[in-house]
C-alpha positions in Angstrom: -29.9 -13.0 13.9 -28.4 -9.8 15.2 -26.1 -7.9 12.8 -22.7 -6.9 14.1 -22.0 -3.2 14.0 -19.0 -2.4 11.9 -17.4 1.0 11.5 -17.3 0.7 7.7 -19.9 -0.6 5.3 -19.5 -2.1 1.8 -19.8 1.4 0.3 -16.9 2.7 2.4 -14.6 -0.1 1.2 -15.6 0.5 -2.4 -14.8 4.2 -2.1 -11.5 3.4 -0.5 -10.6 1.1 -3.3 -11.5 3.7 -5.9 -9.4 6.2 -4.0 -6.4 3.8 -3.9 -6.8 3.2 -7.7 -6.8 7.0 -8.4 -3.6 7.4 -6.3 -1.9 4.7 -8.2 -2.9 6.3 -11.5 -1.5 9.6 -10.3 1.8 8.0 -9.2 2.0 6.3 -12.6 1.5 9.6 -14.3 4.5 11.0 -12.5 6.8 8.3 -13.8 9.0 8.6 -16.9 12.5 8.7 -18.1 15.1 10.1 -15.6 18.1 12.3 -16.1 21.7 11.0 -16.0 24.9 12.9 -15.5 25.5 12.6 -19.3 22.0 13.3 -20.6 19.4 15.8 -19.5 15.8 14.7 -20.1 13.5 17.8 -20.6 10.4 15.6 -20.0 10.9 15.9 -16.3 9.3 19.3 -16.5 6.3 18.3 -18.5 2.8 19.4 -17.6 1.8 15.8 -17.0 4.5 15.2 -14.4 4.3 18.6 -12.6 0.7 19.6 -12.7 -1.7 16.8 -13.7 -0.2 13.9 -11.7 -0.1 15.7 -8.3 -3.7 16.9 -8.8 -4.9 13.3 -9.7 -3.0 12.0 -6.6 -4.6 14.7 -4.4 -8.1 13.7 -5.7 -7.3 10.1 -4.7 -6.4 11.1 -1.2 -9.5 13.3 -0.9 -11.6 10.3 -2.1 -10.1 8.1 0.6 -10.9 10.8 3.2 -14.5 11.0 1.9 -14.7 7.2 2.2 -13.6 7.3 5.8 -16.0 10.1 6.7 -19.0 8.7 4.7 -21.8 7.4 6.8 -24.7 5.7 5.1 -28.3 6.5 5.9 -29.7 4.3 8.7 -32.3 1.7 7.9 -35.8 1.6 9.4 -34.8 -1.3 11.6 -31.8 0.7 13.0 -34.0 3.7 13.8 -36.5 1.6 15.8 -33.7 0.2 18.0 
């Protein structure tokens, strides 16, 4: 039976799912208490919300880009055809 040629393999989908999970973790790290007009929350300027979370989110986006670009090595059967 002839295999259909898909653009993505199982590895691409796994890497994409990992990247999505990393992005969600980064966005969750950005959350926290908010300020109101009566109360100022100094936690909005914490290192976690300003530096760590955006870096984690960026790593997630880069992982998704790598998942899209990733091309697995061709099998022996594919080389012969």
